[in-house]
C-alpha positions in Angstrom: 5.1 23.7 14.0 1.5 22.7 13.1 0.9 20.2 10.3 -2.3 19.9 8.3 -3.5 17.1 6.2 -6.3 18.2 3.6 -7.7 14.6 3.0 -6.7 11.5 4.9 -7.1 8.4 2.8 -4.9 5.6 2.9 -1.5 7.6 2.2 -2.6 10.6 4.5 -3.4 8.3 7.3 0.0 6.5 6.8 1.5 9.9 7.3 -0.5 10.9 10.2 0.4 7.6 12.1 4.2 8.3 11.0 4.2 11.7 12.6 2.7 10.4 15.8 4.6 7.1 16.0 8.0 9.0 15.7 6.6 11.9 18.0 7.5 14.2 15.4 4.8 16.5 16.5 2.1 16.0 19.2 -1.4 15.2 18.4 -2.7 18.8 19.1 -0.4 20.0 16.4 -1.9 17.8 13.7 -5.0 19.2 11.7 -7.0 17.2 9.5 -10.1 17.6 7.1 -11.9 15.1 5.3 -15.1 15.0 3.1 -16.8 12.4 5.2 -17.9 13.4 8.7 -17.7 9.7 9.7 -14.0 9.7 8.7 -13.4 12.9 10.4 -14.9 11.6 13.9 -13.1 8.2 13.5 -9.7 10.1 13.0 -10.4 12.4 16.0 -11.3 9.5 18.3 -8.6 7.2 17.4 -5.5 9.7 17.2 -6.9 12.4 19.4 -6.0 15.1 16.7 -7.5 18.3 15.7 -10.3 18.2 13.1 -11.3 21.6 11.9 -14.8 21.9 10.4 -13.4 23.3 7.0 -10.2 23.8 5.1 -10.0 27.4 5.6 -9.7 26.9 9.4 -6.8 24.3 8.7 -5.0 26.9 6.6 -5.0 29.3 9.4 -3.9 26.9 12.0 -1.3 24.8 10.0 2.3 25.9 9.0 2.8 22.8 6.6 -0.2 21.8 4.5 -0.2 18.3 2.7 -2.6 18.1 0.0 -3.6 14.3 0.3 -6.8 14.5 -1.7 -8.0 13.3 -5.3 -6.7 15.6 -7.9 -10.0 16.1 -9.2 -10.9 18.6 -6.1 -7.4 20.2 -5.9 -8.4 23.3 -7.7 -11.5 23.8 -5.6 -9.6 23.3 -2.4 -6.7 25.4 -3.1 -9.0 28.2 -4.4 -10.6 27.9 -1.0 -7.5 28.4 1.1 -5.5 30.6 -1.3 -6.3 33.8 0.5 -5.0 32.7 3.7 -1.8 31.4 2.4 1.4 33.2 3.3 5.0 33.0 2.7 5.4 31.2 6.1 3.3 28.3 4.7 4.8 25.0 3.1 2.5 23.3 0.6 3.3 19.7 -0.3 1.4 17.9 -3.0 1.3 14.1 -3.1 -0.8 13.9 -6.3 0.9 13.0 -9.8 -1.6 15.5 -11.5 -0.2 18.8 -10.9 3.2 20.3 -11.7 5.2 22.9 -9.4 4.4 25.4 -12.1 0.5 24.5 -12.0 0.7 24.6 -8.1 2.2 27.8 -8.1 -0.3 29.3 -10.5 -3.1 28.0 -8.1 -1.3 29.0 -4.8 -0.4 32.5 -5.5 3.2 34.0 -5.1 3.5 33.4 -1.2 3.9 29.8 0.0 6.9 27.5 -0.4 5.7 24.5 -2.7 7.1 21.0 -3.1 5.9 17.8 -4.7 6.2 14.3 -2.9 5.5 10.9 -4.6 5.1 8.3 -1.6 4.0 4.6 -2.1 1.7 2.4 -0.2 4.6 0.7 2.0 4.7 4.0 3.8 1.8 2.4 6.0 4.3 0.1 7.6 7.2 2.9 7.6 8.8 1.2 4.7 8.0 3.4 1.9 9.9 5.2 -0.9 9.1 8.8 -1.7 10.3 10.8 -4.6 10.5 14.5 -3.7 10.9 17.7 -6.0 11.2 21.2 -5.4 11.1 24.6 -7.0 14.4 26.3 -7.6 13.4 29.2 -5.1 12.3 26.9 -2.2 14.4 27.6 1.0 17.0 24.9 2.4 15.1 24.9 5.4 11.9 23.9 3.9 13.7 21.3 1.6 15.0 19.8 4.8 11.6 19.7 6.4 9.9 18.0 3.4 12.7 15.3 3.5 12.4 14.9 7.3 8.5 14.5 7.1 8.7 11.7 4.5 11.9 10.0 6.0 9.2 9.3 9.0 7.6 6.6 6.9 10.7 5.4 4.9 13.4 6.4 2.4 13.4 9.8 0.7 14.9 10.5 -2.7 15.3 13.9 -4.3 14.9 13.9 -7.9 14.2 16.5 -10.9 10.7 17.3 -11.3 10.7 15.7 -15.0 11.8 12.4 -13.2 8.8 12.2 -11.2 7.0 10.2 -13.8 9.7 7.5 -13.4 9.5 7.7 -9.6 5.8 7.1 -10.0 6.3 4.2 -12.1 9.2 2.6 -10.5 8.2 3.3 -7.0 4.4 4.6 -6.5 2.9 2.1 -8.9 5.4 -0.8 -8.2 3.4 -2.5 -5.4 0.6 -3.1 -7.5 2.6 -4.7 -10.2 4.7 -6.7 -7.8 1.5 -7.8 -6.0 0.1 -8.7 -9.4 3.0 -11.1 -9.9 2.7 -12.4 -6.5 -0.9 -13.2 -6.6 -0.2 -15.6 -9.8 2.3 -17.4 -7.5 -0.1 -17.6 -4.6 -2.8 -18.8 -6.9 -0.7 -21.4 -8.5 0.3 -22.9 -5.2 -3.7 -23.1 -4.1 -4.4 -24.6 -7.5 -1.9 -27.3 -7.0 -3.2 -28.4 -3.5 -1.3 -26.4 -1.0 -3.1 -24.5 1.7 -3.0 -20.6 1.9 -0.6 -20.3 4.9 2.0 -22.9 3.3 1.9 -21.1 -0.1 2.2 -17.7 1.5 5.0 -18.6 3.6 6.9 -20.3 0.8 6.4 -17.5 -1.7 6.9 -14.3 0.6 9.7 -15.6 2.6 11.6 -16.6 -0.6 10.9 -13.3 -2.0 12.2 -11.6 1.0 15.4 -13.6 1.0 15.9 -13.2 -2.7 15.7 -9.4 -2.3 18.1 -9.4 0.6 20.5 -11.5 -1.5 20.4 -9.2 -4.5 20.9 -6.2 -2.1 24.0 -7.8 -0.5 25.5 -9.6 -3.5 28.4 -8.1 -5.8 27.2 -10.3 -8.7 25.0 -8.8 -11.7 21.5 -9.9 -11.6 21.8 -12.2 -14.6 24.4 -14.0 -12.8 22.1 -14.4 -9.9 19.4 -15.8 -12.2 22.0 -18.1 -13.8 22.8 -19.6 -10.4 19.3 -20.9 -10.0 19.0 -22.0 -13.7 21.0 -25.4 -13.9 21.3 -26.7 -17.4 18.7 -29.2 -17.9 16.8 -28.4 -14.7 13.4 -27.1 -14.0 13.9 -23.5 -13.3 15.4 -23.0 -16.8 12.2 -24.1 -18.4 10.0 -21.3 -17.0 12.8 -18.7 -17.9 12.9 -20.2 -21.5 9.3 -19.9 -21.7 9.3 -16.3 -20.4 11.8 -15.4 -23.0 10.0 -17.1 -25.8 6.8 -15.1 -24.9 8.7 -11.9 -24.5 7.7 -11.5 -21.0 10.5 -8.9 -20.0 9.4 -6.7 -22.9 5.8 -6.9 -22.1 6.6 -5.8 -18.5 8.6 -2.8 -19.8 5.8 -1.8 -22.1 3.5 -1.7 -19.0 5.9 0.3 -17.1 6.2 2.7 -20.2 2.3 3.1 -20.3 2.3 4.1 -16.7 5.0 6.6 -17.2 3.2 8.1 -20.3 -0.1 8.1 -18.2 1.6 10.1 -15.5 3.2 12.6 -17.8 -0.5 13.1 -19.5 -2.1 13.7 -16.1 0.3 16.6 -15.5 -0.6 18.1 -18.9 -4.3 17.9 -18.2 -4.1 21.0 -15.9 -1.8 23.1 -18.1 
């Protein structure tokens, strides 16, 4: 089986690395095209993979084609390769901007089609990927898609209409989490701690807290209460957050992300 990646940015390279690290396929079974000749040469040298000169050549070599480009060039790229797509091809889209129906219209009647929504921790094989399928896709193709993304983390199958929530709670979540993490790191530095001490205090505490939550039988509010002694220091921040409706503000931000995700899908109807 040959796998092709059209586009190889952060997510594409995470998948490429995952394939090779897991020995899922060999380097000569991986085909990559990029817009930049510099990027193409770097990938060829670093990974010893195949780097065809254009997308048409990739489509004739690859059985699985992962569309890992920006959505604004999807239609142009699919138009290029559509005459060469057969019933033996599996097309996997990792953009939020095209639905299965839209991809089917662009790709024609022949190939199998799936959507996947990975996130950036896939770079270190700790990603979470939501996947959705057409009802007509074969069981073999479904399992192949799940196997591909399991190489870089956890795979969760959802209905397509739930992909917007997957994009919010998983795809976008690293940015939201890092935004909050940055405020804690900045606070430590502003109060006179050095960066290494602050980073260790914050990241190790977050790591331990997530593990505690995962292993605990208690509700999350009970775990919060365990830290918030009456009259203590922690409760002061929680009270301040509640007074300023931080939880509701966070939910409103999530809702805006979900709304934008759904709007992107409609842009190509």
